[in-house]
MDTraj code that builds the backbone (N, CA, C; nanometers):
import mdtraj as md
import numpy as np

residues = "MET SER LYS PHE LEU ILE LEU THR LEU SER LEU LEU THR PRO THR LEU ALA PHE ALA HIS GLU GLY HIS GLY GLY VAL GLY LEU PHE HIS HIS PHE MET ASN MET ALA PRO ALA LEU ALA LEU LEU VAL VAL ILE ALA ALA GLY ILE MET TRP VAL LYS LYS HIS LYS".split()
xyz = np.array([
    [5.8541, 1.5177, 4.3585],
    [5.8415, 1.4159, 4.4609],
    [5.7135, 1.3354, 4.4415],
    [5.6083, 1.3995, 4.3918],
    [5.4828, 1.3255, 4.3752],
    [5.4966, 1.2186, 4.2661],
    [5.5767, 1.2451, 4.1633],
    [5.5984, 1.1437, 4.0602],
    [5.6703, 1.0229, 4.1200],
    [5.7658, 1.0472, 4.2092],
    [5.8374, 0.9379, 4.2756],
    [5.7414, 0.8551, 4.3602],
    [5.6518, 0.9211, 4.4314],
    [5.5544, 0.8508, 4.5146],
    [5.4605, 0.7670, 4.4291],
    [5.4131, 0.8229, 4.3197],
    [5.3240, 0.7495, 4.2297],
    [5.3965, 0.6293, 4.1704],
    [5.5210, 0.6481, 4.1288],
    [5.5989, 0.5376, 4.0727],
    [5.6194, 0.4274, 4.1762],
    [5.6541, 0.4659, 4.2980],
    [5.6760, 0.3678, 4.4042],
    [5.5484, 0.2884, 4.4332],
    [5.4369, 0.3579, 4.4445],
    [5.3107, 0.2892, 4.4716],
    [5.2706, 0.1976, 4.3569],
    [5.2956, 0.2415, 4.2326],
    [5.2588, 0.1563, 4.1193],
    [5.3476, 0.0329, 4.1116],
    [5.4720, 0.0439, 4.1579],
    [5.5598, -0.0721, 4.1591],
    [5.5262, -0.1686, 4.2717],
    [5.4768, -0.1175, 4.3834],
    [5.4458, -0.2021, 4.4978],
    [5.3065, -0.2633, 4.4917],
    [5.2180, -0.2084, 4.4121],
    [5.0812, -0.2586, 4.4045],
    [5.0735, -0.4056, 4.3658],
    [5.1480, -0.4513, 4.2636],
    [5.1399, -0.5946, 4.2311],
    [5.1845, -0.6844, 4.3459],
    [5.2842, -0.6418, 4.4229],
    [5.3297, -0.7259, 4.5338],
    [5.2248, -0.7317, 4.6436],
    [5.1500, -0.6245, 4.6625],
    [5.0434, -0.6268, 4.7627],
    [4.9301, -0.7177, 4.7187],
    [4.9041, -0.7220, 4.5894],
    [4.7959, -0.8058, 4.5397],
    [4.8286, -0.9539, 4.5568],
    [4.9557, -0.9903, 4.5501],
    [4.9952, -1.1305, 4.5616],
    [5.0392, -1.1668, 4.7034],
    [5.0148, -1.0786, 4.8004],
    [5.0541, -1.1061, 4.9379],
    [4.9759, -1.2262, 4.9909],
    [5.0441, -1.3042, 5.0756],
    [4.9792, -1.4203, 5.1338],
    [5.0375, -1.4480, 5.2717],
    [4.9636, -1.5193, 5.3517],
    [5.0063, -1.5478, 5.4885],
    [5.1210, -1.6479, 5.4905],
    [5.1962, -1.6418, 5.6003],
    [5.2948, -1.7466, 5.6189],
    [5.4187, -1.7045, 5.6945],
    [5.4813, -1.7966, 5.7587],
    [5.6141, -1.7891, 5.8177],
    [5.6398, -1.6715, 5.9123],
    [5.5398, -1.6054, 5.9644],
    [5.5586, -1.4986, 6.0613],
    [5.6214, -1.3729, 6.0044],
    [5.5957, -1.3418, 5.8789],
    [5.6536, -1.2244, 5.8144],
    [5.5801, -1.0974, 5.8514],
    [5.6216, -0.9874, 5.7902],
    [5.5621, -0.8574, 5.8151],
    [5.4249, -0.8530, 5.7477],
    [5.3216, -0.8313, 5.8256],
    [5.1867, -0.8280, 5.7698],
    [5.1538, -0.9598, 5.7016],
    [5.0932, -0.9521, 5.5852],
    [5.0637, -1.0724, 5.5099],
    [5.1772, -1.1093, 5.4159],
    [5.2633, -1.0142, 5.3864],
    [5.3663, -1.0365, 5.2852],
    [5.4938, -1.0864, 5.3517],
    [5.5096, -1.2186, 5.3639],
    [5.6207, -1.2728, 5.4401],
    [5.7524, -1.2742, 5.3634],
    [5.7543, -1.2305, 5.2402],
    [5.8792, -1.2221, 5.1650],
    [5.9459, -1.0857, 5.1801],
    [5.8900, -1.0003, 5.2640],
    [5.9442, -0.8656, 5.2799],
    [6.0906, -0.8675, 5.3213],
    [6.1267, -0.9554, 5.4134],
    [6.2652, -0.9595, 5.4606],
    [6.3610, -1.0024, 5.3485],
    [6.3141, -1.0800, 5.2533],
    [6.3970, -1.1167, 5.1388],
    [6.4167, -0.9979, 5.0457],
    [6.3158, -0.9124, 5.0374],
    [6.3210, -0.7987, 4.9460],
    [6.3768, -0.6724, 5.0097],
    [6.3907, -0.6679, 5.1408],
    [6.4323, -0.5471, 5.2109],
    [6.5653, -0.4908, 5.1595],
    [6.6700, -0.5715, 5.1380],
    [6.7947, -0.5136, 5.0863],
    [6.7775, -0.4484, 4.9484],
    [6.6990, -0.5093, 4.8615],
    [6.6754, -0.4517, 4.7287],
    [6.5965, -0.3215, 4.7394],
    [6.4973, -0.3180, 4.8290],
    [6.4207, -0.1953, 4.8479],
    [6.5070, -0.0843, 4.9067],
    [6.5943, -0.1191, 5.0000],
    [6.6844, -0.0196, 5.0585],
    [6.7789, 0.0354, 4.9517],
    [6.8307, -0.0512, 4.8662],
    [6.9177, -0.0065, 4.7575],
    [6.8423, 0.0855, 4.6629],
    [6.7182, 0.0545, 4.6330],
    [6.6367, 0.1388, 4.5467],
    [6.6171, 0.2770, 4.6078],
    [6.5928, 0.2829, 4.7374],
    [6.5754, 0.4111, 4.8062],
    [6.7039, 0.4930, 4.8003],
    [6.8180, 0.4284, 4.8216],
    [6.9467, 0.4986, 4.8178],
    [6.9736, 0.5522, 4.6773],
    [6.9475, 0.4726, 4.5760],
    [6.9696, 0.5167, 4.4381],
    [6.8774, 0.6338, 4.4038],
    [6.7502, 0.6232, 4.4412],
    [6.6554, 0.7315, 4.4134],
    [6.6964, 0.8596, 4.4853],
    [6.7398, 0.8483, 4.6108],
    [6.7840, 0.9662, 4.6847],
    [6.9079, 1.0268, 4.6193],
    [6.9983, 0.9435, 4.5713],
    [7.1173, 0.9935, 4.5036],
    [7.0833, 1.0662, 4.3747],
    [6.9915, 1.0109, 4.2973],
    [6.9493, 1.0767, 4.1728],
    [6.8836, 1.2093, 4.2022],
    [6.7981, 1.2120, 4.3028],
    [6.7323, 1.3374, 4.3397],
    [6.8335, 1.4401, 4.3881],
    [6.9339, 1.3973, 4.4631],
    [7.0364, 1.4896, 4.5142],
    [7.1186, 1.5465, 4.3981],
    [7.1553, 1.4609, 4.3013],
    [7.2324, 1.5076, 4.1866],
    [7.1523, 1.6078, 4.1054],
    [7.0258, 1.5802, 4.0809],
    [6.9412, 1.6721, 4.0043],
    [6.9241, 1.8059, 4.0762],
    [6.9161, 1.8016, 4.2075],
    [6.8980, 1.9239, 4.2851],
    [7.0234, 2.0111, 4.2816],
    [7.1396, 1.9504, 4.2734],
    [7.2654, 2.0244, 4.2788],
    [7.3253, 2.0542, 4.1416],
    [7.2509, 2.0336, 4.0351],
    [7.3003, 2.0681, 3.9017],
    [7.2807, 2.2129, 3.8720],
])
top = md.Topology()
chain = top.add_chain()
for i, resn in enumerate(residues, 1):
    res = top.add_residue(resn, chain, resSeq=i)
    for name in ("N", "CA", "C"):
        top.add_atom(name, md.element.get_by_symbol(name[0]), res)
traj = md.Trajectory(xyz[None], top)
């Protein structure tokens, strides 16, 4: 699980660095709502992979 957390944080770090104000979005990163479906899909895929590995 710690590898997953490290991977997730390393993938999100560039987006935090380029965050900027605007349009009433979440925090400073107003493109979050555009990315939310992709992030949700990523979470579902990761959970599925972890579940498959656990049940092998």
